[in-house]
N, CA, C and O atoms as a MOPAC input file, in Angstrom:
PM7 MOZYME 1SCF
protein

 N   -108.28500 1    78.76500 1     0.84400 1
 C   -108.77900 1    77.48400 1     1.30800 1
 C   -110.30200 1    77.51400 1     1.21500 1
 O   -110.91900 1    78.50200 1     1.61300 1
 N   -110.92300 1    76.44800 1     0.69400 1
 C   -112.38100 1    76.40900 1     0.59000 1
 C   -113.01900 1    76.49500 1     1.97100 1
 O   -112.41500 1    76.10800 1     2.97200 1
 N   -114.23800 1    77.00400 1     2.01400 1
 C   -114.94100 1    77.12400 1     3.28000 1
 C   -115.31400 1    75.73500 1     3.78100 1
 O   -115.79300 1    74.88900 1     3.02600 1
 N   -115.08800 1    75.52800 1     5.04500 1
 C   -115.42200 1    74.26300 1     5.68100 1
 C   -116.55500 1    74.51000 1     6.65500 1
 O   -116.59100 1    75.54900 1     7.31400 1
 N   -117.46100 1    73.58900 1     6.75100 1
 C   -118.53200 1    73.71900 1     7.71600 1
 C   -118.63400 1    72.44100 1     8.52000 1
 O   -118.16500 1    71.38300 1     8.10000 1
 N   -119.24400 1    72.55300 1     9.66600 1
 C   -119.40000 1    71.38500 1    10.51400 1
 C   -120.63300 1    71.54600 1    11.36000 1
 O   -121.10900 1    72.66600 1    11.54600 1
 N   -121.16300 1    70.45700 1    11.88000 1
 C   -122.32200 1    70.55500 1    12.76000 1
 C   -121.96800 1    71.33100 1    14.02500 1
 O   -120.80200 1    71.38300 1    14.41700 1
 N   -122.96700 1    71.93100 1    14.66100 1
 C   -122.72000 1    72.65800 1    15.89800 1
 C   -122.41800 1    71.66700 1    17.00800 1
 O   -123.26000 1    70.84400 1    17.36500 1
 N   -121.23800 1    71.75000 1    17.53800 1
 C   -120.81200 1    70.99000 1    18.71100 1
 C   -119.45200 1    71.51100 1    19.11800 1
 O   -118.77700 1    72.17700 1    18.33300 1
 N   -119.05800 1    71.22000 1    20.30400 1
 C   -117.75700 1    71.66300 1    20.80000 1
 C   -116.75300 1    70.54100 1    20.59600 1
 O   -117.11400 1    69.36600 1    20.66300 1
 N   -115.48600 1    70.89400 1    20.34700 1
 C   -114.47300 1    69.84300 1    20.30300 1
 C   -114.26100 1    69.25700 1    21.69600 1
 O   -114.76200 1    69.78800 1    22.68700 1
 N   -113.54000 1    68.19400 1    21.75500 1
 C   -113.31400 1    67.48800 1    23.02000 1
 C   -112.77800 1    68.41500 1    24.09300 1
 O   -112.00800 1    69.33400 1    23.81100 1
 N   -113.18700 1    68.16900 1    25.31000 1
 C   -112.71300 1    68.97400 1    26.42200 1
 C   -111.88500 1    68.13000 1    27.37900 1
 O   -111.67900 1    68.52500 1    28.52600 1
 N   -111.42000 1    67.00800 1    26.93900 1
 C   -110.64800 1    66.17000 1    27.83900 1
 C   -109.42100 1    66.93800 1    28.31500 1
 O   -108.74900 1    67.60600 1    27.52900 1
 N   -109.14900 1    66.83800 1    29.55800 1
 C   -108.01000 1    67.47800 1    30.21900 1
 C   -108.08800 1    68.99700 1    30.21800 1
 O   -107.12600 1    69.64700 1    30.62600 1
 N   -109.18700 1    69.58700 1    29.78000 1
 C   -109.27300 1    71.04000 1    29.81800 1
 C   -110.39900 1    71.51400 1    30.72200 1
 O   -110.60300 1    72.72100 1    30.85400 1
 N   -111.14100 1    70.59500 1    31.35500 1
 C   -112.24200 1    71.01100 1    32.21800 1
 C   -113.24000 1    71.82700 1    31.43300 1
 O   -113.67300 1    71.41900 1    30.35500 1
 N   -113.60600 1    72.96900 1    31.96100 1
 C   -114.55900 1    73.84200 1    31.28800 1
 C   -113.87700 1    74.98700 1    30.55900 1
 O   -114.53500 1    75.95400 1    30.17600 1
 N   -112.60100 1    74.89500 1    30.36800 1
 C   -111.87800 1    75.95000 1    29.66700 1
 C   -112.22700 1    75.91100 1    28.17900 1
 O   -112.46600 1    74.83900 1    27.62400 1
 N   -112.25600 1    77.08700 1    27.53200 1
 C   -112.43500 1    77.09100 1    26.08000 1
 C   -111.26700 1    76.35100 1    25.41500 1
 O   -110.15100 1    76.32800 1    25.93600 1
 N   -111.54400 1    75.76300 1    24.28100 1
 C   -110.50400 1    75.04700 1    23.54300 1
 C   -110.55400 1    75.41600 1    22.06800 1
 O   -111.59200 1    75.81700 1    21.54300 1
 N   -109.41700 1    75.27200 1    21.42100 1
 C   -109.33800 1    75.29700 1    19.96800 1
 C   -108.54700 1    74.06700 1    19.55400 1
 O   -107.69600 1    73.57000 1    20.29200 1
 N   -108.85000 1    73.59600 1    18.36200 1
 C   -108.11500 1    72.46300 1    17.80600 1
 C   -107.39000 1    72.96100 1    16.56900 1
 O   -107.98900 1    73.56900 1    15.68200 1
 N   -106.09800 1    72.69700 1    16.52100 1
 C   -105.26800 1    73.06800 1    15.38100 1
 C   -104.97300 1    71.80700 1    14.59100 1
 O   -104.21800 1    70.94300 1    15.03700 1
 N   -105.57400 1    71.70900 1    13.41500 1
 C   -105.37800 1    70.55100 1    12.54200 1
 C   -104.38800 1    70.98300 1    11.47700 1
 O   -104.68700 1    71.84400 1    10.64900 1
 N   -103.21000 1    70.38300 1    11.50200 1
 C   -102.11800 1    70.83000 1    10.63200 1
 C   -101.67900 1    69.75700 1     9.66500 1
 O   -101.71300 1    68.56200 1     9.96000 1
 N   -101.26800 1    70.22000 1     8.50500 1
 C   -100.54800 1    69.37500 1     7.56000 1
 C    -99.32300 1    68.86500 1     8.32100 1
 O    -98.81000 1    69.56900 1     9.19000 1
 N    -98.84900 1    67.66600 1     8.01700 1
 C    -97.84400 1    66.99200 1     8.84300 1
 C    -96.57800 1    67.82300 1     9.08300 1
 O    -96.13600 1    67.93400 1    10.22700 1
 N    -95.98700 1    68.40400 1     8.04400 1
 C    -94.77900 1    69.21800 1     8.24700 1
 C    -95.08100 1    70.44500 1     9.10100 1
 O    -94.27500 1    70.82700 1     9.95000 1
 N    -96.23700 1    71.06100 1     8.87800 1
 C    -96.63800 1    72.20700 1     9.68800 1
 C    -96.85300 1    71.78700 1    11.14000 1
 O    -96.54200 1    72.54700 1    12.05800 1
 N    -97.37800 1    70.59400 1    11.35000 1
 C    -97.57600 1    70.09700 1    12.71000 1
 C    -96.23100 1    69.99200 1    13.43600 1
 O    -96.10900 1    70.40500 1    14.58900 1
 N    -95.24400 1    69.44700 1    12.76800 1
 C    -93.92500 1    69.30700 1    13.39000 1
 C    -93.33000 1    70.67200 1    13.71900 1
 O    -92.72700 1    70.84600 1    14.77900 1
 N    -93.49400 1    71.63500 1    12.82600 1
 C    -93.01600 1    72.99600 1    13.08300 1
 C    -93.79900 1    73.62800 1    14.22900 1
 O    -93.22100 1    74.33300 1    15.05700 1
 N    -95.09000 1    73.38700 1    14.28400 1
 C    -95.92600 1    73.91700 1    15.36200 1
 C    -95.43000 1    73.42300 1    16.71800 1
 O    -95.35000 1    74.20100 1    17.66900 1
 N    -95.10100 1    72.15700 1    16.81400 1
 C    -94.58600 1    71.58400 1    18.06300 1
 C    -93.27900 1    72.27000 1    18.45300 1
 O    -93.07100 1    72.58800 1    19.62400 1
 N    -92.40000 1    72.49900 1    17.47900 1
 C    -91.14400 1    73.21300 1    17.75300 1
 C    -91.42100 1    74.62800 1    18.25000 1
 O    -90.77200 1    75.09400 1    19.18600 1
 N    -92.37900 1    75.31300 1    17.63000 1
 C    -92.69900 1    76.69000 1    18.01600 1
 C    -93.25600 1    76.78300 1    19.42900 1
 O    -93.06700 1    77.79800 1    20.10000 1
 N    -93.93800 1    75.74400 1    19.89100 1
 C    -94.44700 1    75.77000 1    21.26100 1
 C    -93.31300 1    76.02700 1    22.25400 1
 O    -93.48100 1    76.77200 1    23.21900 1
 N    -92.16500 1    75.40800 1    22.01000 1
 C    -91.01400 1    75.60200 1    22.88700 1
 C    -90.35400 1    76.95700 1    22.72100 1
 O    -89.60400 1    77.39200 1    23.59500 1
 N    -90.62200 1    77.62700 1    21.61300 1
 C    -90.01700 1    78.93700 1    21.35900 1
 C    -90.85900 1    80.08100 1    21.91800 1
 O    -90.32600 1    81.15900 1    22.18400 1
 N    -92.15800 1    79.87000 1    22.10000 1
 C    -93.04600 1    80.96900 1    22.49700 1
 C    -93.34700 1    80.99000 1    23.99500 1
 O    -94.01100 1    81.90400 1    24.48600 1
 N    -92.87000 1    80.00600 1    24.70200 1
 C    -93.11200 1    79.95000 1    26.13900 1
 C    -92.43400 1    78.74000 1    26.73600 1
 O    -91.68100 1    78.04100 1    26.05700 1
 N    -92.69700 1    78.49100 1    28.00100 1
 C    -92.14800 1    77.32800 1    28.68500 1
 C    -93.08000 1    76.14900 1    28.42400 1
 O    -94.11800 1    76.00300 1    29.06900 1
 N    -92.69000 1    75.31800 1    27.47100 1
 C    -93.50900 1    74.17400 1    27.06600 1
 C    -93.04000 1    72.94500 1    27.82100 1
 O    -91.86800 1    72.57100 1    27.75900 1
 N    -93.96900 1    72.31900 1    28.53700 1
 C    -93.68300 1    71.11500 1    29.30200 1
 C    -94.52000 1    69.97500 1    28.73900 1
 O    -95.62900 1    69.72400 1    29.20900 1
 N    -93.98200 1    69.27600 1    27.72100 1
 C    -94.76700 1    68.23300 1    27.05100 1
 C    -95.25100 1    67.12900 1    27.98700 1
 O    -96.35500 1    66.61200 1    27.81100 1
 N    -94.44300 1    66.76200 1    28.97600 1
 C    -94.84000 1    65.69200 1    29.89600 1
 C    -96.06100 1    66.07900 1    30.72200 1
 O    -96.84000 1    65.21700 1    31.13000 1
 N    -96.22500 1    67.37600 1    30.96700 1
 C    -97.36100 1    67.86600 1    31.74200 1
 C    -98.50600 1    68.34000 1    30.85600 1
 O    -99.60000 1    68.63000 1    31.34100 1
 N    -98.24300 1    68.41500 1    29.53700 1
 C    -99.26800 1    68.91000 1    28.62100 1
 C    -99.60500 1    70.36100 1    28.90100 1
 O   -100.77200 1    70.74900 1    28.93700 1
 N    -98.55300 1    71.16400 1    29.10000 1
 C    -98.76300 1    72.54000 1    29.52700 1
 C    -97.76400 1    73.48000 1    28.85500 1
 O    -96.60300 1    73.13600 1    28.62900 1
 N    -98.25400 1    74.66700 1    28.54900 1
 C    -97.42400 1    75.75200 1    28.01800 1
 C    -97.66200 1    76.97700 1    28.87800 1
 O    -98.79100 1    77.45400 1    28.99900 1
 N    -96.58500 1    77.48600 1    29.48000 1
 C    -96.68600 1    78.72000 1    30.25900 1
 C    -96.11000 1    79.84200 1    29.41900 1
 O    -94.99400 1    79.75700 1    28.90700 1
 N    -96.90200 1    80.89400 1    29.29100 1
 C    -96.51200 1    82.05100 1    28.49100 1
 C    -96.90500 1    83.27900 1    29.28700 1
 O    -98.08800 1    83.57800 1    29.44700 1
 N    -95.90100 1    83.98800 1    29.78700 1
 C    -96.14400 1    85.10000 1    30.69500 1
 C    -97.01600 1    84.59100 1    31.82800 1
 O    -96.64500 1    83.61800 1    32.48400 1
 N    -98.16100 1    85.21100 1    32.08500 1
 C    -99.02700 1    84.78500 1    33.18700 1
 C   -100.08600 1    83.78300 1    32.75500 1
 O   -100.92900 1    83.39100 1    33.56200 1
 N   -100.05600 1    83.36500 1    31.50100 1
 C   -101.07600 1    82.45800 1    30.96500 1
 C   -100.55300 1    81.02700 1    30.93000 1
 O    -99.39900 1    80.77600 1    30.58300 1
 N   -101.42000 1    80.10700 1    31.29400 1
 C   -101.09200 1    78.68700 1    31.20000 1
 C   -102.09100 1    78.04300 1    30.24700 1
 O   -103.30300 1    78.16800 1    30.42400 1
 N   -101.57500 1    77.36300 1    29.24800 1
 C   -102.38800 1    76.68500 1    28.24400 1
 C   -102.26000 1    75.18700 1    28.43700 1
 O   -101.16800 1    74.68000 1    28.69200 1
 N   -103.38000 1    74.47200 1    28.31600 1
 C   -103.33400 1    73.01500 1    28.23100 1
 C   -102.96900 1    72.68000 1    26.79700 1
 O   -103.52200 1    73.26700 1    25.86700 1
 N   -102.05300 1    71.75300 1    26.60400 1
 C   -101.61700 1    71.37600 1    25.26300 1
 C   -101.63900 1    69.85600 1    25.15700 1
 O   -100.93800 1    69.16000 1    25.89200 1
 N   -102.44800 1    69.35200 1    24.23700 1
 C   -102.50600 1    67.91000 1    23.99300 1
 C   -102.10300 1    67.67300 1    22.54400 1
 O   -102.86100 1    67.97800 1    21.62300 1
 N   -100.91900 1    67.13400 1    22.35000 1
 C   -100.40500 1    66.88400 1    20.99400 1
 C   -100.61200 1    65.43500 1    20.56000 1
 O   -100.11900 1    65.02900 1    19.50800 1
 N   -101.33800 1    64.65600 1    21.35900 1
 C   -101.51200 1    63.22800 1    21.06700 1
 C   -102.33300 1    62.97400 1    19.80600 1
 O   -102.21300 1    61.91900 1    19.18300 1
 N   -103.16400 1    63.94100 1    19.43600 1
 C   -104.05400 1    63.73400 1    18.29700 1
 C   -105.33500 1    63.01300 1    18.66300 1
 O   -106.17700 1    62.77000 1    17.79800 1
 N   -105.49800 1    62.66200 1    19.94600 1
 C   -106.69600 1    61.94300 1    20.38500 1
 C   -107.97700 1    62.71200 1    20.09800 1
 O   -109.03700 1    62.10700 1    19.93700 1
 N   -107.89500 1    64.03200 1    20.03100 1
 C   -109.08000 1    64.84700 1    19.77400 1
 C   -109.71500 1    64.49300 1    18.42800 1
 O   -110.90600 1    64.73100 1    18.22800 1
 N   -108.94600 1    63.93500 1    17.51700 1
 C   -109.48300 1    63.58400 1    16.19900 1
 C   -110.58100 1    62.53100 1    16.27900 1
 O   -111.39300 1    62.41800 1    15.36100 1
 N   -110.61800 1    61.76100 1    17.35900 1
 C   -111.68400 1    60.76600 1    17.52000 1
 C   -113.03200 1    61.43600 1    17.75200 1
 O   -114.07000 1    60.78600 1    17.62900 1
 N   -113.03500 1    62.72300 1    18.08700 1
 C   -114.27300 1    63.46800 1    18.31800 1
 C   -114.91800 1    63.93100 1    17.01000 1
 O   -116.06100 1    64.38800 1    17.01300 1
 N   -114.20400 1    63.81900 1    15.90900 1
 C   -114.70200 1    64.28900 1    14.61800 1
 C   -115.38100 1    63.16200 1    13.86000 1
 O   -115.03600 1    61.98900 1    14.00300 1
 N   -116.35000 1    63.55000 1    13.05600 1
 C   -117.00900 1    62.58300 1    12.18000 1
 C   -116.06200 1    62.21600 1    11.04500 1
 O   -115.14700 1    62.96600 1    10.70600 1
 N   -116.30300 1    61.06000 1    10.47500 1
 C   -115.46400 1    60.57700 1     9.37600 1
 C   -115.47300 1    61.55000 1     8.19600 1
 O   -114.45200 1    61.72400 1     7.53100 1
 N   -116.60700 1    62.18000 1     7.93500 1
 C   -116.68300 1    63.13600 1     6.82600 1
 C   -115.79600 1    64.35400 1     7.08700 1
 O   -115.22700 1    64.92200 1     6.15400 1
 N   -115.68100 1    64.75100 1     8.34500 1
 C   -114.82700 1    65.89500 1     8.68600 1
 C   -113.34900 1    65.54000 1     8.52200 1
 O   -112.58100 1    66.32000 1     7.95900 1
 N   -112.95700 1    64.38300 1     9.00600 1
 C   -111.55100 1    64.00600 1     8.86200 1
 C   -111.21300 1    63.74700 1     7.39400 1
 O   -110.07400 1    63.96100 1     6.97800 1
 N   -112.18200 1    63.29300 1     6.60800 1
 C   -111.95600 1    63.13100 1     5.17000 1
 C   -111.72500 1    64.48900 1     4.51300 1
 O   -110.90100 1    64.60700 1     3.60600 1
 N   -112.44800 1    65.51500 1     4.96800 1
 C   -112.22900 1    66.87800 1     4.46900 1
 C   -110.82600 1    67.35700 1     4.81300 1
 O   -110.14500 1    67.95300 1     3.97900 1
 N   -110.39600 1    67.09500 1     6.04600 1
 C   -109.04900 1    67.48000 1     6.45100 1
 C   -108.01500 1    66.81200 1     5.55000 1
 O   -107.07400 1    67.45800 1     5.08900 1
 N   -108.19200 1    65.52800 1     5.30400 1
 C   -107.24800 1    64.79000 1     4.47400 1
 C   -107.24000 1    65.31500 1     3.04400 1
 O   -106.18400 1    65.40800 1     2.41800 1
 N   -108.40200 1    65.65300 1     2.53400 1
 C   -108.49100 1    66.17100 1     1.17000 1
 C   -107.75200 1    67.50200 1     1.05400 1
 O   -107.06600 1    67.74500 1     0.06000 1
 N   -107.88300 1    68.35100 1     2.04600 1
 C   -107.26700 1    69.67800 1     2.00200 1
 C   -105.79900 1    69.68700 1     2.41800 1
 O   -105.00900 1    70.48000 1     1.90600 1
 N   -105.43200 1    68.79400 1     3.35600 1
 C   -104.10100 1    68.86900 1     3.94500 1
 C   -103.20400 1    67.67300 1     3.64400 1
 O   -102.00500 1    67.72300 1     3.91700 1
 N   -103.75400 1    66.61200 1     3.09500 1
 C   -102.95700 1    65.38500 1     2.96400 1
 C   -102.84500 1    64.75700 1     4.34700 1
 O   -103.82800 1    64.68100 1     5.08400 1
 N   -101.64300 1    64.30800 1     4.69600 1
 C   -101.45200 1    63.76700 1     6.04100 1
 C   -101.57700 1    64.90700 1     7.03800 1
 O   -101.06700 1    66.00100 1     6.79500 1
 N   -102.24700 1    64.66500 1     8.15200 1
 C   -102.45700 1    65.72900 1     9.12800 1
 C   -102.41000 1    65.17300 1    10.54200 1
 O   -102.49400 1    63.96600 1    10.76800 1
 N   -102.27300 1    66.09200 1    11.48000 1
 C   -102.28700 1    65.76300 1    12.89000 1
 C   -102.95200 1    66.92400 1    13.62200 1
 O   -103.10400 1    68.00100 1    13.04500 1
 N   -103.34800 1    66.73100 1    14.87100 1
 C   -104.07700 1    67.77700 1    15.58800 1
 C   -103.47900 1    68.05200 1    16.95700 1
 O   -102.91900 1    67.17000 1    17.60900 1
 N   -103.61500 1    69.30400 1    17.36900 1
 C   -103.21800 1    69.75400 1    18.70200 1
 C   -104.44300 1    70.41000 1    19.33400 1
 O   -105.10500 1    71.24000 1    18.71100 1
 N   -104.73300 1    70.03500 1    20.56200 1
 C   -105.81500 1    70.63200 1    21.32400 1
 C   -105.21500 1    71.63500 1    22.30200 1
 O   -104.33300 1    71.29000 1    23.08800 1
 N   -105.69600 1    72.88400 1    22.25400 1
 C   -105.24000 1    73.92800 1    23.17500 1
 C   -106.39500 1    74.36200 1    24.05900 1
 O   -107.45200 1    74.74700 1    23.55900 1
 N   -106.20000 1    74.30200 1    25.36700 1
 C   -107.16600 1    74.82700 1    26.32000 1
 C   -106.59800 1    76.09300 1    26.93300 1
 O   -105.39700 1    76.17700 1    27.18900 1
 N   -107.45000 1    77.07200 1    27.16900 1
 C   -106.96300 1    78.36200 1    27.67300 1
 C   -108.02600 1    78.99700 1    28.55300 1
 O   -109.18300 1    78.57800 1    28.54300 1
 N   -107.63200 1    80.00300 1    29.31100 1
 C   -108.56700 1    80.74300 1    30.14700 1
 C   -109.31900 1    81.73200 1    29.29100 1
 O   -108.74200 1    82.37000 1    28.41000 1
 N   -110.60100 1    81.85800 1    29.54600 1
 C   -111.44300 1    82.72900 1    28.73700 1
 C   -110.96300 1    84.17600 1    28.73100 1
 O   -111.02700 1    84.84100 1    27.69700 1
 N   -110.49000 1    84.66700 1    29.85600 1
 C   -110.03800 1    86.04600 1    29.93900 1
 C   -108.80100 1    86.32900 1    29.11000 1
 O   -108.66200 1    87.42400 1    28.56500 1
 N   -107.89800 1    85.36100 1    29.00500 1
 C   -106.65300 1    85.58400 1    28.27800 1
 C   -106.80200 1    85.27900 1    26.79800 1
 O   -106.22800 1    85.97100 1    25.95700 1
 N   -107.56000 1    84.26100 1    26.48100 1
 C   -107.76600 1    83.90300 1    25.09100 1
 C   -106.52200 1    83.33200 1    24.43200 1
 O   -105.41700 1    83.39600 1    24.97000 1
 N   -106.73600 1    82.77900 1    23.26300 1
 C   -105.65900 1    82.13600 1    22.51800 1
 C   -105.07300 1    83.04900 1    21.44100 1
 O   -104.07400 1    82.69800 1    20.81400 1
 N   -105.67600 1    84.20500 1    21.22300 1
 C   -105.28200 1    85.09100 1    20.13200 1
 C   -103.77600 1    85.39600 1    20.09600 1
 O   -103.14600 1    85.17700 1    19.06100 1
 N   -103.17300 1    85.89800 1    21.19700 1
 C   -101.73700 1    86.21700 1    21.12300 1
 C   -100.86900 1    84.99000 1    20.83000 1
 O    -99.87800 1    85.07500 1    20.10400 1
 N   -101.25100 1    83.86900 1    21.39800 1
 C   -100.49100 1    82.64300 1    21.15100 1
 C   -100.58000 1    82.23100 1    19.68700 1
 O    -99.56300 1    81.91500 1    19.06900 1
 N   -101.78100 1    82.23200 1    19.13200 1
 C   -101.95700 1    81.82100 1    17.74000 1
 C   -101.25100 1    82.77700 1    16.77500 1
 O   -100.75700 1    82.34900 1    15.73200 1
 N   -101.20300 1    84.04800 1    17.11100 1
 C   -100.49400 1    85.01300 1    16.25100 1
 C    -99.00700 1    84.66600 1    16.14900 1
 O    -98.36200 1    84.96600 1    15.14400 1
 N    -98.47300 1    84.03600 1    17.18700 1
 C    -97.06600 1    83.63400 1    17.16000 1
 C    -96.85600 1    82.23800 1    16.58200 1
 O    -95.80400 1    81.95200 1    16.00900 1
 N    -97.84800 1    81.37600 1    16.73100 1
 C    -97.69100 1    79.98700 1    16.28900 1
 C    -97.99200 1    79.75000 1    14.81000 1
 O    -97.30600 1    78.95500 1    14.16800 1
 N    -98.98600 1    80.41300 1    14.26500 1
 C    -99.53500 1    80.02700 1    12.96100 1
 C    -98.87300 1    80.58500 1    11.70500 1
 O    -98.98500 1    79.95000 1    10.65700 1
 N    -98.18600 1    81.73700 1    11.74000 1
 C    -97.66800 1    82.28500 1    10.47900 1
 C    -96.82500 1    81.28300 1     9.68100 1
 O    -95.91900 1    80.63700 1    10.20600 1
 N    -97.16000 1    81.18400 1     8.40300 1
 C    -96.40200 1    80.33000 1     7.49600 1
 C    -96.74600 1    78.85400 1     7.56000 1
 O    -96.18800 1    78.06200 1     6.80000 1
 N    -97.65300 1    78.46400 1     8.44900 1
 C    -98.02800 1    77.06100 1     8.56600 1
 C    -99.33400 1    76.81100 1     7.82300 1
 O   -100.11400 1    77.73100 1     7.57700 1
 N    -99.55500 1    75.54700 1     7.47200 1
 C   -100.77000 1    75.17200 1     6.75300 1
 C   -101.63800 1    74.30100 1     7.64400 1
 O   -101.20600 1    73.26400 1     8.14700 1
 N   -102.88400 1    74.75300 1     7.82800 1
 C   -103.78700 1    73.97000 1     8.64600 1
 C   -105.12200 1    74.64900 1     8.82500 1
 O   -105.43000 1    75.64900 1     8.17600 1
 N   -105.91000 1    74.08100 1     9.72500 1
 C   -107.28200 1    74.50100 1     9.96200 1
 C   -107.47700 1    74.67200 1    11.46300 1
 O   -107.05800 1    73.82500 1    12.25200 1
 N   -108.11500 1    75.77200 1    11.85100 1
 C   -108.46200 1    76.01600 1    13.25100 1
 C   -109.92800 1    75.68400 1    13.44900 1
 O   -110.79600 1    76.19500 1    12.74100 1
 N   -110.19400 1    74.82300 1    14.41700 1
 C   -111.56300 1    74.53600 1    14.83500 1
 C   -111.77400 1    75.28600 1    16.13500 1
 O   -111.19300 1    74.94600 1    17.16500 1
 N   -112.61100 1    76.30800 1    16.07600 1
 C   -112.86000 1    77.15600 1    17.23500 1
 C   -113.95400 1    76.59900 1    18.13400 1
 O   -114.24100 1    77.16500 1    19.18800 1
 N   -114.55500 1    75.51100 1    17.72900 1
 C   -115.65500 1    74.94700 1    18.49900 1
 C   -116.99800 1    75.50800 1    18.08900 1
 O   -118.03300 1    75.07600 1    18.59800 1
 N   -116.99700 1    76.45600 1    17.18500 1
 C   -118.23600 1    77.02200 1    16.66200 1
 C   -118.67900 1    76.23700 1    15.44700 1
 O   -118.46300 1    75.02800 1    15.36400 1
 N   -119.30000 1    76.92800 1    14.50100 1
 C   -119.80400 1    76.23400 1    13.32200 1
 C   -118.86900 1    76.32600 1    12.13600 1
 O   -119.11200 1    75.69000 1    11.11100 1
 N   -117.79900 1    77.10800 1    12.25100 1
 C   -116.91100 1    77.20700 1    11.09700 1
 C   -115.51100 1    76.71800 1    11.42800 1
 O   -115.03700 1    76.80500 1    12.56000 1
 N   -114.88900 1    76.21000 1    10.40900 1
 C   -113.49500 1    75.81600 1    10.46000 1
 C   -112.75800 1    76.81400 1     9.57500 1
 O   -113.18100 1    77.08200 1     8.45100 1
 N   -111.65800 1    77.36000 1    10.07900 1
 C   -110.94600 1    78.39700 1     9.34000 1
 C   -109.50600 1    77.98800 1     9.07600 1
 O   -108.85000 1    77.40400 1     9.94000 1
 N   -109.01400 1    78.29800 1     7.87900 1
 C   -107.60900 1    78.07700 1     7.58200 1
 C   -106.74200 1    78.97400 1     8.44800 1
 O   -107.17700 1    80.05200 1     8.85500 1
 N   -105.52700 1    78.54300 1     8.73200 1
 C   -104.62400 1    79.33900 1     9.56400 1
 C   -104.48000 1    80.75700 1     9.02100 1
 O   -104.53200 1    81.72400 1     9.78200 1
 N   -104.30000 1    80.88100 1     7.71100 1
 C   -104.12200 1    82.20400 1     7.11300 1
 C   -105.36100 1    83.07100 1     7.33200 1
 O   -105.23800 1    84.26200 1     7.61500 1
 N   -106.54200 1    82.49100 1     7.20500 1
 C   -107.78500 1    83.23500 1     7.41500 1
 C   -107.87700 1    83.74600 1     8.85300 1
 O   -108.30900 1    84.87600 1     9.07800 1
 N   -107.48200 1    82.93700 1     9.81400 1
 C   -107.49400 1    83.35900 1    11.21400 1
 C   -106.56700 1    84.54900 1    11.40500 1
 O   -106.94300 1    85.52800 1    12.04900 1
 N   -105.37000 1    84.47700 1    10.85700 1
 C   -104.41100 1    85.57300 1    10.99900 1
 C   -104.90300 1    86.84400 1    10.31700 1
 O   -104.69700 1    87.94300 1    10.83100 1
 N   -105.55200 1    86.70200 1     9.16200 1
 C   -106.11600 1    87.86500 1     8.46700 1
 C   -107.21400 1    88.49500 1     9.32500 1
 O   -107.27100 1    89.71800 1     9.45600 1
 N   -108.07000 1    87.68500 1     9.90000 1
 C   -109.14500 1    88.22500 1    10.74800 1
 C   -108.57600 1    88.92200 1    11.98000 1
 O   -109.07800 1    89.97000 1    12.38600 1
 N   -107.53000 1    88.34600 1    12.57800 1
 C   -106.88400 1    89.00000 1    13.71200 1
 C   -106.37500 1    90.38300 1    13.29700 1
 O   -106.53300 1    91.35700 1    14.03200 1
 N   -105.77000 1    90.45700 1    12.12100 1
 C   -105.20900 1    91.72300 1    11.63600 1
 C   -106.30600 1    92.72900 1    11.29700 1
 O   -106.23000 1    93.89400 1    11.68800 1
 N   -107.32300 1    92.27600 1    10.57100 1
 C   -108.37100 1    93.17700 1    10.08000 1
 C   -109.35200 1    93.63600 1    11.16000 1
 O   -109.91800 1    94.72400 1    11.06200 1
 N   -109.55100 1    92.81800 1    12.17600 1
 C   -110.54400 1    93.13600 1    13.19500 1
 C   -109.96100 1    92.84600 1    14.57700 1
 O   -110.02800 1    91.71300 1    15.05300 1
 N   -109.38400 1    93.87200 1    15.22600 1
 C   -108.78000 1    93.66800 1    16.53400 1
 C   -109.73300 1    93.15400 1    17.60600 1
 O   -109.28700 1    92.65300 1    18.63900 1
 N   -111.03100 1    93.27000 1    17.37600 1
 C   -112.02400 1    92.79700 1    18.34000 1
 C   -112.47800 1    91.36300 1    18.06900 1
 O   -113.14200 1    90.75200 1    18.90600 1
 N   -112.12000 1    90.82500 1    16.89500 1
 C   -112.57800 1    89.48100 1    16.56300 1
 C   -111.88100 1    88.45000 1    17.45400 1
 O   -110.66300 1    88.46800 1    17.62600 1
 N   -112.67300 1    87.57900 1    17.99900 1
 C   -112.13500 1    86.48300 1    18.80300 1
 C   -112.57200 1    85.17000 1    18.18500 1
 O   -113.57200 1    85.10500 1    17.46900 1
 N   -111.82800 1    84.15000 1    18.46300 1
 C   -112.17000 1    82.83000 1    17.96800 1
 C   -113.57200 1    82.46800 1    18.41900 1
 O   -113.93600 1    82.64600 1    19.58100 1
 N   -114.34100 1    81.96200 1    17.49100 1
 C   -115.68200 1    81.51800 1    17.81100 1
 C   -116.73800 1    82.61100 1    17.75900 1
 O   -117.91900 1    82.34500 1    17.98200 1
 N   -116.31700 1    83.85300 1    17.46400 1
 C   -117.33200 1    84.92600 1    17.41300 1
 C   -117.77200 1    85.17600 1    15.99500 1
 O   -118.61600 1    86.03900 1    15.75300 1

């Protein structure tokens, strides 16, 4: 996947307070599979926008509203790379991180992770970095 760049800013924090967030922008079929996987990896409560996994609770917003936080040029890039797409916003506790969850959610799916930093990474690139560097965290 070509390198994507974006201006320095954080993605939307609606419903996540001051918790770190990542945005998963997925090709449409991958998005549907991602939603199914949420129910397989933990106790997913869509009405509450919450996923409980062991002792970790994640905020989950599948509405796609976070896409309004992106500039038109960014969403055009998503469309160029993914075709039809949708987004999921995940909020998590800083101590637990999203790494274990993403390792279970992303394999075989097509999309882009926005870590809130300056780079956007393809799902495969995130998984490769997790494998190659056990200390690498999203946004570092």
